[in-house]
PQR file with spaces between the fields and no chain letter, atoms N, CA, C, O and H, PARSE charges and radii, in Angstrom:
ATOM       1  N    MET     1      98.492  122.066  156.694 -0.4000 1.5000
ATOM       2  CA   MET     1      97.066  122.364  156.662 -0.0000 2.0000
ATOM       3  C    MET     1      96.673  123.200  157.880  0.5500 1.7000
ATOM       4  O    MET     1      97.190  123.009  158.981 -0.5500 1.4000
ATOM       5  N    LYS     2      95.774  124.101  157.661 -0.4000 1.5000
ATOM       6  CA   LYS     2      95.314  124.985  158.719 -0.0000 2.0000
ATOM       7  C    LYS     2      94.168  124.342  159.499  0.5500 1.7000
ATOM       8  O    LYS     2      93.256  123.748  158.924 -0.5500 1.4000
ATOM       9  H    LYS     2      95.353  124.256  156.767  0.4000 1.0000
ATOM      10  N    LEU     3      94.239  124.476  160.816 -0.4000 1.5000
ATOM      11  CA   LEU     3      93.177  123.984  161.687 -0.0000 2.0000
ATOM      12  C    LEU     3      92.011  124.963  161.616  0.5500 1.7000
ATOM      13  O    LEU     3      92.149  126.119  162.018 -0.5500 1.4000
ATOM      14  H    LEU     3      94.980  124.959  161.284  0.4000 1.0000
ATOM      15  N    ALA     4      90.874  124.515  161.113 -0.4000 1.5000
ATOM      16  CA   ALA     4      89.720  125.395  160.952 -0.0000 2.0000
ATOM      17  C    ALA     4      88.446  124.618  161.265  0.5500 1.7000
ATOM      18  O    ALA     4      88.351  123.428  160.967 -0.5500 1.4000
ATOM      19  H    ALA     4      90.763  123.577  160.786  0.4000 1.0000
ATOM      20  N    PRO     5      87.467  125.291  161.867 -0.5600 1.5000
ATOM      21  CA   PRO     5      86.218  124.606  162.222  0.2800 2.0000
ATOM      22  C    PRO     5      85.504  123.981  161.018  0.5500 1.7000
ATOM      23  O    PRO     5      84.870  122.933  161.148 -0.5500 1.4000
ATOM      24  N    GLU     6      85.603  124.611  159.865 -0.4000 1.5000
ATOM      25  CA   GLU     6      84.903  124.076  158.696 -0.0000 2.0000
ATOM      26  C    GLU     6      85.516  122.774  158.189  0.5500 1.7000
ATOM      27  O    GLU     6      84.887  122.066  157.402 -0.5500 1.4000
ATOM      28  H    GLU     6      86.118  125.462  159.759  0.4000 1.0000
ATOM      29  N    ASN     7      86.727  122.447  158.625 -0.4000 1.5000
ATOM      30  CA   ASN     7      87.345  121.185  158.223 -0.0000 2.0000
ATOM      31  C    ASN     7      86.536  119.982  158.691  0.5500 1.7000
ATOM      32  O    ASN     7      86.431  118.988  157.972 -0.5500 1.4000
ATOM      33  H    ASN     7      87.238  123.022  159.265  0.4000 1.0000
ATOM      34  N    LEU     8      85.973  120.063  159.872 -0.4000 1.5000
ATOM      35  CA   LEU     8      85.167  118.955  160.387 -0.0000 2.0000
ATOM      36  C    LEU     8      83.902  118.796  159.550  0.5500 1.7000
ATOM      37  O    LEU     8      83.495  117.673  159.254 -0.5500 1.4000
ATOM      38  H    LEU     8      86.059  120.870  160.456  0.4000 1.0000
ATOM      39  N    GLU     9      83.286  119.889  159.172 -0.4000 1.5000
ATOM      40  CA   GLU     9      82.089  119.827  158.326 -0.0000 2.0000
ATOM      41  C    GLU     9      82.447  119.274  156.944  0.5500 1.7000
ATOM      42  O    GLU     9      81.691  118.483  156.380 -0.5500 1.4000
ATOM      43  H    GLU     9      83.616  120.802  159.412  0.4000 1.0000
ATOM      44  N    ARG    10      83.570  119.677  156.409 -0.4000 1.5000
ATOM      45  CA   ARG    10      84.011  119.175  155.107 -0.0000 2.0000
ATOM      46  C    ARG    10      84.245  117.660  155.189  0.5500 1.7000
ATOM      47  O    ARG    10      83.875  116.925  154.274 -0.5500 1.4000
ATOM      48  H    ARG    10      84.184  120.319  156.867  0.4000 1.0000
ATOM      49  N    PHE    11      84.854  117.199  156.276 -0.4000 1.5000
ATOM      50  CA   PHE    11      85.071  115.765  156.456 -0.0000 2.0000
ATOM      51  C    PHE    11      83.736  115.029  156.588  0.5500 1.7000
ATOM      52  O    PHE    11      83.569  113.941  156.037 -0.5500 1.4000
ATOM      53  H    PHE    11      85.155  117.796  157.020  0.4000 1.0000
ATOM      54  N    ARG    12      82.799  115.614  157.309 -0.4000 1.5000
ATOM      55  CA   ARG    12      81.480  114.992  157.455 -0.0000 2.0000
ATOM      56  C    ARG    12      80.835  114.769  156.087  0.5500 1.7000
ATOM      57  O    ARG    12      80.249  113.715  155.836 -0.5500 1.4000
ATOM      58  H    ARG    12      82.935  116.498  157.757  0.4000 1.0000
ATOM      59  N    ARG    13      80.945  115.754  155.214 -0.4000 1.5000
ATOM      60  CA   ARG    13      80.389  115.608  153.865 -0.0000 2.0000
ATOM      61  C    ARG    13      81.113  114.518  153.074  0.5500 1.7000
ATOM      62  O    ARG    13      80.487  113.778  152.316 -0.5500 1.4000
ATOM      63  H    ARG    13      81.421  116.609  155.418  0.4000 1.0000
ATOM      64  N    LEU    14      82.433  114.421  153.252 -0.4000 1.5000
ATOM      65  CA   LEU    14      83.195  113.356  152.592 -0.0000 2.0000
ATOM      66  C    LEU    14      82.731  111.976  153.066  0.5500 1.7000
ATOM      67  O    LEU    14      82.578  111.052  152.267 -0.5500 1.4000
ATOM      68  H    LEU    14      82.942  115.022  153.867  0.4000 1.0000
ATOM      69  N    VAL    15      82.512  111.855  154.368 -0.4000 1.5000
ATOM      70  CA   VAL    15      82.061  110.575  154.932 -0.0000 2.0000
ATOM      71  C    VAL    15      80.699  110.196  154.362  0.5500 1.7000
ATOM      72  O    VAL    15      80.487  109.042  153.988 -0.5500 1.4000
ATOM      73  H    VAL    15      82.636  112.606  155.017  0.4000 1.0000
ATOM      74  N    LEU    16      79.790  111.135  154.291 -0.4000 1.5000
ATOM      75  CA   LEU    16      78.447  110.844  153.785 -0.0000 2.0000
ATOM      76  C    LEU    16      78.465  110.455  152.308  0.5500 1.7000
ATOM      77  O    LEU    16      77.564  109.758  151.840 -0.5500 1.4000
ATOM      78  H    LEU    16      79.962  112.072  154.595  0.4000 1.0000
ATOM      79  N    ALA    17      79.477  110.897  151.578 -0.4000 1.5000
ATOM      80  CA   ALA    17      79.576  110.587  150.147 -0.0000 2.0000
ATOM      81  C    ALA    17      80.383  109.317  149.870  0.5500 1.7000
ATOM      82  O    ALA    17      80.452  108.877  148.722 -0.5500 1.4000
ATOM      83  H    ALA    17      80.209  111.463  151.958  0.4000 1.0000
ATOM      84  N    ASP    18      80.988  108.727  150.887 -0.4000 1.5000
ATOM      85  CA   ASP    18      81.876  107.579  150.697 -0.0000 2.0000
ATOM      86  C    ASP    18      81.429  106.417  151.594  0.5500 1.7000
ATOM      87  O    ASP    18      81.749  106.405  152.783 -0.5500 1.4000
ATOM      88  H    ASP    18      80.932  109.085  151.819  0.4000 1.0000
ATOM      89  N    PRO    19      80.701  105.448  151.047 -0.5600 1.5000
ATOM      90  CA   PRO    19      80.191  104.334  151.862  0.2800 2.0000
ATOM      91  C    PRO    19      81.278  103.553  152.599  0.5500 1.7000
ATOM      92  O    PRO    19      81.049  103.101  153.721 -0.5500 1.4000
ATOM      93  N    GLN    20      82.453  103.385  151.996 -0.4000 1.5000
ATOM      94  CA   GLN    20      83.527  102.651  152.661 -0.0000 2.0000
ATOM      95  C    GLN    20      84.058  103.422  153.869  0.5500 1.7000
ATOM      96  O    GLN    20      84.321  102.836  154.920 -0.5500 1.4000
ATOM      97  H    GLN    20      82.640  103.752  151.085  0.4000 1.0000
ATOM      98  N    LEU    21      84.210  104.708  153.717 -0.4000 1.5000
ATOM      99  CA   LEU    21      84.665  105.547  154.829 -0.0000 2.0000
ATOM     100  C    LEU    21      83.626  105.549  155.948  0.5500 1.7000
ATOM     101  O    LEU    21      83.969  105.456  157.126 -0.5500 1.4000
ATOM     102  H    LEU    21      83.997  105.184  152.863  0.4000 1.0000
ATOM     103  N    LEU    22      82.374  105.655  155.574 -0.4000 1.5000
ATOM     104  CA   LEU    22      81.292  105.615  156.558 -0.0000 2.0000
ATOM     105  C    LEU    22      81.311  104.296  157.331  0.5500 1.7000
ATOM     106  O    LEU    22      81.129  104.288  158.549 -0.5500 1.4000
ATOM     107  H    LEU    22      82.095  105.731  154.617  0.4000 1.0000
ATOM     108  N    GLU    23      81.526  103.202  156.640 -0.4000 1.5000
ATOM     109  CA   GLU    23      81.563  101.889  157.290 -0.0000 2.0000
ATOM     110  C    GLU    23      82.738  101.778  158.262  0.5500 1.7000
ATOM     111  O    GLU    23      82.592  101.208  159.343 -0.5500 1.4000
ATOM     112  H    GLU    23      81.673  103.209  155.651  0.4000 1.0000
ATOM     113  N    LYS    24      83.894  102.315  157.889 -0.4000 1.5000
ATOM     114  CA   LYS    24      85.050  102.307  158.796 -0.0000 2.0000
ATOM     115  C    LYS    24      84.700  102.984  160.119  0.5500 1.7000
ATOM     116  O    LYS    24      85.061  102.497  161.191 -0.5500 1.4000
ATOM     117  H    LYS    24      84.013  102.778  157.011  0.4000 1.0000
ATOM     118  N    LEU    25      83.998  104.106  160.034 -0.4000 1.5000
ATOM     119  CA   LEU    25      83.644  104.841  161.249 -0.0000 2.0000
ATOM     120  C    LEU    25      82.534  104.144  162.026  0.5500 1.7000
ATOM     121  O    LEU    25      82.546  104.148  163.257 -0.5500 1.4000
ATOM     122  H    LEU    25      83.705  104.502  159.164  0.4000 1.0000
ATOM     123  N    ARG    26      81.591  103.556  161.335 -0.4000 1.5000
ATOM     124  CA   ARG    26      80.474  102.876  161.995 -0.0000 2.0000
ATOM     125  C    ARG    26      80.905  101.652  162.789  0.5500 1.7000
ATOM     126  O    ARG    26      80.222  101.262  163.735 -0.5500 1.4000
ATOM     127  H    ARG    26      81.581  103.553  160.335  0.4000 1.0000
ATOM     128  N    LYS    27      82.012  101.047  162.425 -0.4000 1.5000
ATOM     129  CA   LYS    27      82.485   99.834  163.091 -0.0000 2.0000
ATOM     130  C    LYS    27      82.938  100.096  164.525  0.5500 1.7000
ATOM     131  O    LYS    27      83.120   99.148  165.290 -0.5500 1.4000
ATOM     132  H    LYS    27      82.567  101.364  161.656  0.4000 1.0000
ATOM     133  N    ASN    28      83.121  101.336  164.898 -0.4000 1.5000
ATOM     134  CA   ASN    28      83.668  101.672  166.206 -0.0000 2.0000
ATOM     135  C    ASN    28      82.576  102.099  167.166  0.5500 1.7000
ATOM     136  O    ASN    28      81.983  103.168  167.022 -0.5500 1.4000
ATOM     137  H    ASN    28      82.974  102.105  164.277  0.4000 1.0000
ATOM     138  N    SER    29      82.318  101.244  168.151 -0.4000 1.5000
ATOM     139  CA   SER    29      81.299  101.592  169.138 -0.0000 2.0000
ATOM     140  C    SER    29      81.911  102.326  170.328  0.5500 1.7000
ATOM     141  O    SER    29      81.191  102.985  171.079 -0.5500 1.4000
ATOM     142  H    SER    29      82.799  100.376  168.268  0.4000 1.0000
ATOM     143  N    ASP    30      83.227  102.222  170.512 -0.4000 1.5000
ATOM     144  CA   ASP    30      83.903  102.919  171.594 -0.0000 2.0000
ATOM     145  C    ASP    30      84.114  104.380  171.192  0.5500 1.7000
ATOM     146  O    ASP    30      84.706  104.660  170.150 -0.5500 1.4000
ATOM     147  H    ASP    30      83.812  101.687  169.902  0.4000 1.0000
ATOM     148  N    LEU    31      83.631  105.302  172.014 -0.4000 1.5000
ATOM     149  CA   LEU    31      83.671  106.723  171.690 -0.0000 2.0000
ATOM     150  C    LEU    31      85.087  107.229  171.463  0.5500 1.7000
ATOM     151  O    LEU    31      85.334  107.933  170.484 -0.5500 1.4000
ATOM     152  H    LEU    31      83.150  105.074  172.861  0.4000 1.0000
ATOM     153  N    ASN    32      86.017  106.890  172.340 -0.4000 1.5000
ATOM     154  CA   ASN    32      87.385  107.389  172.191 -0.0000 2.0000
ATOM     155  C    ASN    32      88.052  106.853  170.928  0.5500 1.7000
ATOM     156  O    ASN    32      88.781  107.579  170.253 -0.5500 1.4000
ATOM     157  H    ASN    32      85.816  106.318  173.135  0.4000 1.0000
ATOM     158  N    THR    33      87.805  105.595  170.611 -0.4000 1.5000
ATOM     159  CA   THR    33      88.349  105.016  169.387 -0.0000 2.0000
ATOM     160  C    THR    33      87.742  105.701  168.170  0.5500 1.7000
ATOM     161  O    THR    33      88.448  106.009  167.209 -0.5500 1.4000
ATOM     162  H    THR    33      87.212  105.006  171.159  0.4000 1.0000
ATOM     163  N    PHE    34      86.438  105.939  168.210 -0.4000 1.5000
ATOM     164  CA   PHE    34      85.747  106.622  167.116 -0.0000 2.0000
ATOM     165  C    PHE    34      86.350  108.014  166.896  0.5500 1.7000
ATOM     166  O    PHE    34      86.628  108.399  165.760 -0.5500 1.4000
ATOM     167  H    PHE    34      85.865  105.689  168.990  0.4000 1.0000
ATOM     168  N    ILE    35      86.546  108.756  167.970 -0.4000 1.5000
ATOM     169  CA   ILE    35      87.080  110.119  167.855 -0.0000 2.0000
ATOM     170  C    ILE    35      88.502  110.099  167.305  0.5500 1.7000
ATOM     171  O    ILE    35      88.837  110.893  166.426 -0.5500 1.4000
ATOM     172  H    ILE    35      86.320  108.444  168.892  0.4000 1.0000
ATOM     173  N    THR    36      89.336  109.203  167.813 -0.4000 1.5000
ATOM     174  CA   THR    36      90.716  109.094  167.333 -0.0000 2.0000
ATOM     175  C    THR    36      90.747  108.746  165.852  0.5500 1.7000
ATOM     176  O    THR    36      91.507  109.340  165.088 -0.5500 1.4000
ATOM     177  H    THR    36      89.064  108.558  168.527  0.4000 1.0000
ATOM     178  N    LEU    37      89.930  107.793  165.447 -0.4000 1.5000
ATOM     179  CA   LEU    37      89.865  107.393  164.049 -0.0000 2.0000
ATOM     180  C    LEU    37      89.349  108.540  163.177  0.5500 1.7000
ATOM     181  O    LEU    37      89.862  108.761  162.081 -0.5500 1.4000
ATOM     182  H    LEU    37      89.312  107.310  166.067  0.4000 1.0000
ATOM     183  N    THR    38      88.355  109.257  163.648 -0.4000 1.5000
ATOM     184  CA   THR    38      87.811  110.385  162.904 -0.0000 2.0000
ATOM     185  C    THR    38      88.886  111.431  162.648  0.5500 1.7000
ATOM     186  O    THR    38      89.014  111.932  161.531 -0.5500 1.4000
ATOM     187  H    THR    38      87.937  109.077  164.539  0.4000 1.0000
ATOM     188  N    VAL    39      89.659  111.763  163.680 -0.4000 1.5000
ATOM     189  CA   VAL    39      90.730  112.751  163.531 -0.0000 2.0000
ATOM     190  C    VAL    39      91.769  112.251  162.519  0.5500 1.7000
ATOM     191  O    VAL    39      92.212  113.009  161.656 -0.5500 1.4000
ATOM     192  H    VAL    39      89.555  111.356  164.587  0.4000 1.0000
ATOM     193  N    ARG    40      92.155  110.976  162.629 -0.4000 1.5000
ATOM     194  CA   ARG    40      93.170  110.420  161.728 -0.0000 2.0000
ATOM     195  C    ARG    40      92.686  110.371  160.282  0.5500 1.7000
ATOM     196  O    ARG    40      93.400  110.794  159.372 -0.5500 1.4000
ATOM     197  H    ARG    40      91.795  110.360  163.330  0.4000 1.0000
ATOM     198  N    LEU    41      91.472  109.855  160.068 -0.4000 1.5000
ATOM     199  CA   LEU    41      90.935  109.765  158.712 -0.0000 2.0000
ATOM     200  C    LEU    41      90.710  111.149  158.110  0.5500 1.7000
ATOM     201  O    LEU    41      90.907  111.353  156.912 -0.5500 1.4000
ATOM     202  H    LEU    41      90.893  109.512  160.807  0.4000 1.0000
ATOM     203  N    GLY    42      90.299  112.090  158.945 -0.4000 1.5000
ATOM     204  CA   GLY    42      90.150  113.467  158.468 -0.0000 2.0000
ATOM     205  C    GLY    42      91.484  114.041  158.017  0.5500 1.7000
ATOM     206  O    GLY    42      91.576  114.637  156.944 -0.5500 1.4000
ATOM     207  H    GLY    42      90.139  111.924  159.918  0.4000 1.0000
ATOM     208  N    ALA    43      92.507  113.868  158.825 -0.4000 1.5000
ATOM     209  CA   ALA    43      93.837  114.390  158.491 -0.0000 2.0000
ATOM     210  C    ALA    43      94.361  113.766  157.199  0.5500 1.7000
ATOM     211  O    ALA    43      94.995  114.445  156.393 -0.5500 1.4000
ATOM     212  H    ALA    43      92.432  113.384  159.697  0.4000 1.0000
ATOM     213  N    GLU    44      94.097  112.481  157.005 -0.4000 1.5000
ATOM     214  CA   GLU    44      94.527  111.807  155.776 -0.0000 2.0000
ATOM     215  C    GLU    44      93.884  112.420  154.539  0.5500 1.7000
ATOM     216  O    GLU    44      94.412  112.288  153.435 -0.5500 1.4000
ATOM     217  H    GLU    44      93.581  111.929  157.660  0.4000 1.0000
ATOM     218  N    ARG    45      92.764  113.081  154.714 -0.4000 1.5000
ATOM     219  CA   ARG    45      92.037  113.690  153.605 -0.0000 2.0000
ATOM     220  C    ARG    45      92.155  115.215  153.601  0.5500 1.7000
ATOM     221  O    ARG    45      91.403  115.900  152.908 -0.5500 1.4000
ATOM     222  H    ARG    45      92.335  113.189  155.610  0.4000 1.0000
ATOM     223  N    GLY    46      93.094  115.734  154.373 -0.4000 1.5000
ATOM     224  CA   GLY    46      93.342  117.176  154.386 -0.0000 2.0000
ATOM     225  C    GLY    46      92.374  117.978  155.236  0.5500 1.7000
ATOM     226  O    GLY    46      92.324  119.203  155.126 -0.5500 1.4000
ATOM     227  H    GLY    46      93.705  115.177  154.936  0.4000 1.0000
ATOM     228  N    CYS    47      91.608  117.308  156.077 -0.4000 1.5000
ATOM     229  CA   CYS    47      90.657  117.969  156.969 -0.0000 2.0000
ATOM     230  C    CYS    47      91.235  117.898  158.385  0.5500 1.7000
ATOM     231  O    CYS    47      91.071  116.893  159.078 -0.5500 1.4000
ATOM     232  H    CYS    47      91.648  116.313  156.166  0.4000 1.0000
ATOM     233  N    ILE    48      91.894  118.940  158.797 -0.4000 1.5000
ATOM     234  CA   ILE    48      92.579  118.946  160.078 -0.0000 2.0000
ATOM     235  C    ILE    48      91.666  119.528  161.150  0.5500 1.7000
ATOM     236  O    ILE    48      91.197  120.661  161.035 -0.5500 1.4000
ATOM     237  H    ILE    48      92.027  119.755  158.234  0.4000 1.0000
ATOM     238  N    PHE    49      91.419  118.733  162.201 -0.4000 1.5000
ATOM     239  CA   PHE    49      90.618  119.163  163.344 -0.0000 2.0000
ATOM     240  C    PHE    49      91.058  118.358  164.549  0.5500 1.7000
ATOM     241  O    PHE    49      91.793  117.379  164.419 -0.5500 1.4000
ATOM     242  H    PHE    49      91.800  117.813  162.294  0.4000 1.0000
ATOM     243  N    THR    50      90.611  118.770  165.712 -0.4000 1.5000
ATOM     244  CA   THR    50      91.056  118.130  166.951 -0.0000 2.0000
ATOM     245  C    THR    50      90.002  117.167  167.491  0.5500 1.7000
ATOM     246  O    THR    50      88.838  117.192  167.089 -0.5500 1.4000
ATOM     247  H    THR    50      90.014  119.566  165.818  0.4000 1.0000
ATOM     248  N    ALA    51      90.446  116.324  168.408 -0.4000 1.5000
ATOM     249  CA   ALA    51      89.522  115.429  169.106 -0.0000 2.0000
ATOM     250  C    ALA    51      88.481  116.241  169.872  0.5500 1.7000
ATOM     251  O    ALA    51      87.316  115.849  169.936 -0.5500 1.4000
ATOM     252  H    ALA    51      91.391  116.303  168.735  0.4000 1.0000
ATOM     253  N    ASP    52      88.889  117.359  170.448 -0.4000 1.5000
ATOM     254  CA   ASP    52      87.929  118.209  171.174 -0.0000 2.0000
ATOM     255  C    ASP    52      86.853  118.760  170.246  0.5500 1.7000
ATOM     256  O    ASP    52      85.694  118.883  170.643 -0.5500 1.4000
ATOM     257  H    ASP    52      89.836  117.677  170.396  0.4000 1.0000
ATOM     258  N    GLN    53      87.226  119.091  169.015 -0.4000 1.5000
ATOM     259  CA   GLN    53      86.232  119.577  168.056 -0.0000 2.0000
ATOM     260  C    GLN    53      85.241  118.465  167.692  0.5500 1.7000
ATOM     261  O    GLN    53      84.044  118.720  167.557 -0.5500 1.4000
ATOM     262  H    GLN    53      88.167  118.992  168.692  0.4000 1.0000
ATOM     263  N    VAL    54      85.732  117.251  167.535 -0.4000 1.5000
ATOM     264  CA   VAL    54      84.843  116.116  167.236 -0.0000 2.0000
ATOM     265  C    VAL    54      83.905  115.881  168.407  0.5500 1.7000
ATOM     266  O    VAL    54      82.701  115.707  168.220 -0.5500 1.4000
ATOM     267  H    VAL    54      86.704  117.044  167.645  0.4000 1.0000
ATOM     268  N    ARG    55      84.452  115.876  169.610 -0.4000 1.5000
ATOM     269  CA   ARG    55      83.644  115.665  170.817 -0.0000 2.0000
ATOM     270  C    ARG    55      82.558  116.743  170.935  0.5500 1.7000
ATOM     271  O    ARG    55      81.405  116.433  171.238 -0.5500 1.4000
ATOM     272  H    ARG    55      85.430  116.018  169.763  0.4000 1.0000
ATOM     273  N    ALA    56      82.925  118.000  170.698 -0.4000 1.5000
ATOM     274  CA   ALA    56      81.959  119.101  170.782 -0.0000 2.0000
ATOM     275  C    ALA    56      80.873  118.958  169.720  0.5500 1.7000
ATOM     276  O    ALA    56      79.701  119.220  169.993 -0.5500 1.4000
ATOM     277  H    ALA    56      83.861  118.252  170.453  0.4000 1.0000
ATOM     278  N    ALA    57      81.253  118.543  168.512 -0.4000 1.5000
ATOM     279  CA   ALA    57      80.270  118.355  167.442 -0.0000 2.0000
ATOM     280  C    ALA    57      79.296  117.232  167.784  0.5500 1.7000
ATOM     281  O    ALA    57      78.097  117.340  167.527 -0.5500 1.4000
ATOM     282  H    ALA    57      82.204  118.329  168.290  0.4000 1.0000
ATOM     283  N    LEU    58      79.814  116.161  168.362 -0.4000 1.5000
ATOM     284  CA   LEU    58      78.943  115.058  168.780 -0.0000 2.0000
ATOM     285  C    LEU    58      77.964  115.508  169.856  0.5500 1.7000
ATOM     286  O    LEU    58      76.785  115.155  169.814 -0.5500 1.4000
ATOM     287  H    LEU    58      80.788  116.072  168.572  0.4000 1.0000
ATOM     288  N    GLN    59      78.447  116.280  170.815 -0.4000 1.5000
ATOM     289  CA   GLN    59      77.584  116.774  171.888 -0.0000 2.0000
ATOM     290  C    GLN    59      76.521  117.713  171.339  0.5500 1.7000
ATOM     291  O    GLN    59      75.366  117.660  171.761 -0.5500 1.4000
ATOM     292  H    GLN    59      79.405  116.567  170.849  0.4000 1.0000
ATOM     293  N    GLU    60      76.903  118.573  170.398 -0.4000 1.5000
ATOM     294  CA   GLU    60      75.948  119.499  169.800 -0.0000 2.0000
ATOM     295  C    GLU    60      74.885  118.744  169.012  0.5500 1.7000
ATOM     296  O    GLU    60      73.705  119.090  169.075 -0.5500 1.4000
ATOM     297  H    GLU    60      77.841  118.616  170.055  0.4000 1.0000
ATOM     298  N    SER    61      75.288  117.724  168.276 -0.4000 1.5000
ATOM     299  CA   SER    61      74.325  116.920  167.521 -0.0000 2.0000
ATOM     300  C    SER    61      73.357  116.210  168.452  0.5500 1.7000
ATOM     301  O    SER    61      72.156  116.149  168.186 -0.5500 1.4000
ATOM     302  H    SER    61      76.246  117.442  168.224  0.4000 1.0000
ATOM     303  N    ARG    62      73.880  115.681  169.532 -0.4000 1.5000
ATOM     304  CA   ARG    62      73.043  114.993  170.511 -0.0000 2.0000
ATOM     305  C    ARG    62      72.044  115.972  171.144  0.5500 1.7000
ATOM     306  O    ARG    62      70.867  115.649  171.305 -0.5500 1.4000
ATOM     307  H    ARG    62      74.855  115.731  169.748  0.4000 1.0000
ATOM     308  N    ARG    63      72.528  117.173  171.501 -0.4000 1.5000
ATOM     309  CA   ARG    63      71.660  118.188  172.099 -0.0000 2.0000
ATOM     310  C    ARG    63      70.562  118.594  171.123  0.5500 1.7000
ATOM     311  O    ARG    63      69.398  118.700  171.511 -0.5500 1.4000
ATOM     312  H    ARG    63      73.484  117.435  171.370  0.4000 1.0000
ATOM     313  N    ALA    64      70.920  118.823  169.857 -0.4000 1.5000
ATOM     314  CA   ALA    64      69.935  119.220  168.853 -0.0000 2.0000
ATOM     315  C    ALA    64      68.884  118.126  168.662  0.5500 1.7000
ATOM     316  O    ALA    64      67.698  118.421  168.522 -0.5500 1.4000
ATOM     317  H    ALA    64      71.866  118.737  169.542  0.4000 1.0000
ATOM     318  N    TRP    65      69.312  116.881  168.657 -0.4000 1.5000
ATOM     319  CA   TRP    65      68.379  115.771  168.492 -0.0000 2.0000
ATOM     320  C    TRP    65      67.403  115.713  169.669  0.5500 1.7000
ATOM     321  O    TRP    65      66.197  115.551  169.485 -0.5500 1.4000
ATOM     322  H    TRP    65      70.276  116.640  168.771  0.4000 1.0000
ATOM     323  N    LEU    66      67.949  115.847  170.883 -0.4000 1.5000
ATOM     324  CA   LEU    66      67.093  115.809  172.062 -0.0000 2.0000
ATOM     325  C    LEU    66      66.089  116.956  172.076  0.5500 1.7000
ATOM     326  O    LEU    66      64.921  116.757  172.411 -0.5500 1.4000
ATOM     327  H    LEU    66      68.929  115.978  171.033  0.4000 1.0000
ATOM     328  N    GLU    67      66.533  118.140  171.717 -0.4000 1.5000
ATOM     329  CA   GLU    67      65.623  119.299  171.694 -0.0000 2.0000
ATOM     330  C    GLU    67      64.498  119.105  170.693  0.5500 1.7000
ATOM     331  O    GLU    67      63.380  119.571  170.910 -0.5500 1.4000
ATOM     332  H    GLU    67      67.482  118.302  171.445  0.4000 1.0000
ATOM     333  N    ARG    68      64.790  118.424  169.610 -0.4000 1.5000
ATOM     334  CA   ARG    68      63.765  118.178  168.606 -0.0000 2.0000
ATOM     335  C    ARG    68      62.688  117.235  169.118  0.5500 1.7000
ATOM     336  O    ARG    68      61.525  117.355  168.731 -0.5500 1.4000
ATOM     337  H    ARG    68      65.698  118.045  169.434  0.4000 1.0000
ATOM     338  N    TRP    69      63.060  116.301  169.983 -0.4000 1.5000
ATOM     339  CA   TRP    69      62.146  115.271  170.424 -0.0000 2.0000
ATOM     340  C    TRP    69      61.571  115.482  171.824  0.5500 1.7000
ATOM     341  O    TRP    69      60.707  114.725  172.267 -0.5500 1.4000
ATOM     342  H    TRP    69      64.004  116.204  170.298  0.4000 1.0000
ATOM     343  N    ILE    70      62.047  116.491  172.503 -0.4000 1.5000
ATOM     344  CA   ILE    70      61.523  116.744  173.871 -0.0000 2.0000
ATOM     345  C    ILE    70      60.543  117.889  173.822  0.5500 1.7000
ATOM     346  O    ILE    70      59.985  118.269  174.852 -0.5500 1.4000
ATOM     347  H    ILE    70      62.749  117.106  172.143  0.4000 1.0000
């Protein structure tokens, strides 16, 4: 599988459509564990991305949320 930025977005859509997958990810309050699990579960579904890409996406989401409310 090719490493591509859109793989993370494709995985995000899969998670939103699958309540069991969403619950697996929600159970992890530790950031590093969450990121590791996200990368592994994504790879299992053919969505190849790195921990750094997940971390960057989380930071971007947090920044966008803050900008909306500040």
